[in-house]
N, C-alpha and C positions, 0 to 999 in steps of 0.2 A: 678661741681667743677670749680674753676678758676685757671688757670696756668699762670705763668709769666716766660717766657723763655728768657734768655739773647741771643742777637744776637751774631753771631760769631765775627763780627766787628761792630763798629758804622755805622749806616745806615742813609741816608738822601735823600730827593728829593727836589723839588723846593720850598717847603713851610714848611717842617717839618723834624726834626731829631729825632731819637729814638735809644735806646740801648736794649730794650726788646720788646717782642711781647706777648700780653695778649690774652688768649684764654679761652672762656667759653665752657665747655663740659657738656652736659646734657644727662642723660640716662632716657628713658621712660621704665618702668618696669611693666609687668603684674603680676597678682596674681600667675600665674603659673611659673613666673621667666623668661619669655622671655624679651629680652631687645632690645631697639633701641637706636642709638647714634645720637646726633646732636651737632653741634658746631658753634661758631661764633668768629670772631676776634673783640674785643671790649674792654671796660673798665671793671674792676672788679665790678663796680656798676651794671652791667647787672646781675650778680649773685644775688644781692639783689633784683632786680626787679623780677627775677624768684621766689625767696623765698617769697616775700611779696605780689606780685600781681598775679602771674601766677599759682602757685601750686594749689591754691584752685579752679581755673577754670578747671584744667586738671585732677587732681587726682580724681578717681572714675568713670571716663568716660570709655566707651568701645573704643578700638582702632578704630572701624568703625566710631566713632563720632569725628574724627580728624578735620573735617572742622568746625563743631560746636565749637570745642575747639579753633580753629583759630579765629573765629568771637568773641568768648568770651574773648580771650586774648586781642584783639584790644580794646574791650570796657573796659576791666579792667584797662588799663593804660591811660584812658582818662585824668585824672587829673595829671598824671605824665608827659604826653607828648609822643605821639607815635613815632615821628622821632628820630633817634639817638640811644641812649642806650636801650630804651624800645624795639625798633624795632629789635635790635640785640638779645635781650633776647628772644623775640617771635620767631625769626628766628631759634635759637638753639633748642627750644622746638618743633616747628613745624617740623623741620628736623628729630628730634628724633622720632616723631610720624610716619612720613612717613617711616623711616627706620624700625621701629617696624612692621608696617603693611606689608611691603615687606617681612620681615623675616618670619612673621607668614604665609604668602602665599608661602614661599619657592622660591621667585623670586628675582633676582637682581633688584635694585630700578628702573633702566631705563626700564626694561621690565614690572615691576609692574605699572609704570605710563603709559607706552605705548611707545614702541621704534619706532623712525623714522629712526634710524641708529644704528650701533654697534660700531662706533668710532667717535671721535671728534677731529678736527685739533687743534693744540696748537701753541702758540708762546712763546718763551723764554723771560722772563721778569725780569729785574733787572737793571743793569747799573746805580746804585745809584750815585748821585752827590758826595757822600763821597768817591767814588772809584777813584783811580788814573787812568790815561789813560791806563796804562799797565793792571791794574786789569779789567777795563772796556772791553778792547779788548780781553783779555783772556777769560772772561766769555762769551762774545757774540760768539767768534769763537768756544768755546767749545760746545755751543748749535748747531751751524751749523754743526760741526763735528759729532754730534749725529743725523744728518739728520732732524733737526728742521728747516724748511725753512724760518722762520720769527722770528725776535728778536726785543725787545723793550728796550730802554734806557731812563733814566731820563734826562731832561733838566731843565733850570731855575736855574742855579747856583746862590747861594746867593740871593734867592728871586727874580730871574729874572733880576738882576742888571749887569750880565756879559754875554750879548748876544754873543759877539765875542768868548768868551771861549766856550759857548754852541756849536757854529758852528764848532769850532776847534775839539771838541770831536765827533761831528757827522761825520766830515770828517775822523777822525781817525777810527771811527767805520766802516764806509763804506770801507775804505781801507783794514781793517782787515778781514771783512766778505766776501769781493768780490762782484761782480756785481749781482750775481744770487739771493742771499738771500734778502728777504724783510726787510726793516728797518723802525721801528716805533719809535716815540718819545712821551714822556709824560711830560708835564710841571706841572702837579698837580696844575693848576690854578695860576702859578707864574707870568704870563705876563699881561700887559695891552692889550687892544684890538689892538691898533696901533702897538705895538711891536710884538704881536702875528702874525699879517699879514706880517710884515717885515721878521720875523723869518721863517714863513712858506715858503716864496719864497727862502730864503737862504738855508733852509733845502732841498727844492726840488732839488737843484743843486746836491745833493748827494743821490737822489733817495728815499727820505723819502716818504712813501705812506700813512701814518696814523699818525695823530697828535691828541693826547688825551689831553683833558681838558687844552687847551691853556689859558683859563681864568676860574674862578670858575664856576661850573655847574649852580649855581643859576642865573648867569647873562645871561639870555637867549637871550636878544637882542644883546649883544656883541658876543655870540657864533654864532648867525645867520649871523651877519655881517662878522665874520671871515670865516665862511663856504662859504659865497658868494665870498670871495676874495682869498681864499687859493687854491693852485693847488693840494691838496691832501685831503683825507677823514678826516673829523673832527669827533671825538668820545667823548662821555661823557655818564654818567649815573650811575657811581659807587656810587654816593651819593643819589640815588633815594631810598627812604624808603617805599613809598606807591604807590598804583596804580595811584594816582593823580600826583605824581612826574613824573612817566613815561609818563602819558597822556600829561602833559604840555610840556615835552621835545619833544615828538613826534609832538604835534600840533604846536609847535613854528617853526618847520622847522630848528632847530638849529644844527642838527647833521646829518652826513651821516651814522654813525654806532652808535647804542645805546647799552649801557652796562647795566648789572644788576648783583647784587651780592647777592646770596641767604643767606649769613651770615648777610645781612643788610636789605634786602627788604621783610622781613616777611617770610623767609624760602622757602621751596620747593613750597608751595602754592603761595606765592607772586611772586617768580621767574617765575613759569610757566605762571602766569597771564601776567607778563611783556613780556615773549616770545610770547605769543599769540597776545598781543597788537602790538608788533613790526612786526609780520607777517601780521597782518591786515593792517598796514601802509606800507607794502613792504619795510621795513627798515632793513638792515643787523643788526644782533644781536650778541653780544659777551658776554661771561661770565667773570666776574672780580674775579681774585684770587681763593683761596680755591680749588685747582685742584682735590682733592679726592672727593669732593662733585660735582663739576661742570662737571666732566667727565660723570656722570650718567645723570645729567640734560641736558647737551648738546646733549646727544643721544636721549633724549625724547622731545626736543624742536621741534616745527614745522619746524624751520629753524635755523641754527647756522653758524656764520662765523668762530669762533674759541673760545677757552677758554685759559685763561692766566696761563702759567706755571711759577708762580711767585716764584722767588728764595727763599724768606723768608719763604713762606708757604710750599714750597716743603720740606725745611729743617725741619720746625716745625712738619708738619704732619708725616714725617717719624720717628720723635722722640716720638711722642705721640701715634701713631697707628701702628699696624701690618696690612698688607693688602693694603698698598698704591700702586698706579700704577706706572709703568715705561713707558716712551714714547717709541713707536715703529713707526719708519718711520714718525715722526712728528705728531703722533696722540696718544690719550689715548683710550684704549679699556677696558672697564669694564669687569671683569671676569663674564661670563654668568652663572658659576656654584656657585658663592658666593651670598647668599641671602642678600638683603638690599644693603647697601653701601659696604659691604665686609670688613668692618673695625672692629678691636678689640682694645680696649684701653690697652695700656701697663701699667697696674696699678702700678706695682712696680717701674717702671722707672719714672713715672710722679710725684710721691710723692715729689720728690726733688724740684719741681717747684710749688707745690700747695700753694695757699695763702688763 
């Protein structure tokens, strides 16, 4: 099913504005009635891809054939185009199959995959460019008060055309959260290469330690040049849809921290591949958004820097599912007694948003 949920307030970053969040939710169901849940944040068109390209590949298979199903889904969308909407559709189905297998085994997903840890550090993420300075600082200080030791805000006001205003907001954020909390910024690709370098040095004056997507991810040469000149870690990867995307980002030397999003990069299977590739390159790895899913995957990754406690998705997932996690001392700790993702769809509640 596809859900379109209005945001509490209009939201924006450096390159996009939105008033709703669209979520594809998939259930994988066995003949005996066991169910697994998967989801992605995408377009309603991803639901059409599931119905028209993926159902016939998956239905009728045994749960143990999930990897064959994953390969088959990637082949099935060849003429549709794998990156983007089709990748998000596959991501939701693949996650549902992993959740189903873990539930059938009676294990939480992170233990079914193989746990490296039982908790994953998070950073509070929001600080939209649509927020006033007061709203920005209240949100960030709220996370710090919850003992989340790192927070991220958006920069790139009006498409990156107001750099002084961006610096003023960063200054206000640092003043509000104090000297101890880490401060991250995310431009969502709003800057030019030259401006990104200039802004990196200005942000560094306020202790910014992590600069996400200063330019669009596809501009690998620009990212590499910014990384060489910037006095903080440069991060990107949320728009990697395939293993080739992750490979190219790592091989280019363009980032200090590489991200992956299981709701885009072909699900649990694709995300775990990305995690292994990052570990093989000794590159710090971070999970992008979707905290209810990435809490488990972060615990199963060979290495993980943190996962994103993204304000929009925190709100949406608590509206759609029972069983969502609450941060404890700056970490998410999956329930070891809850099979699979530990989530249950709130079917009666979500009907109002179904399209």
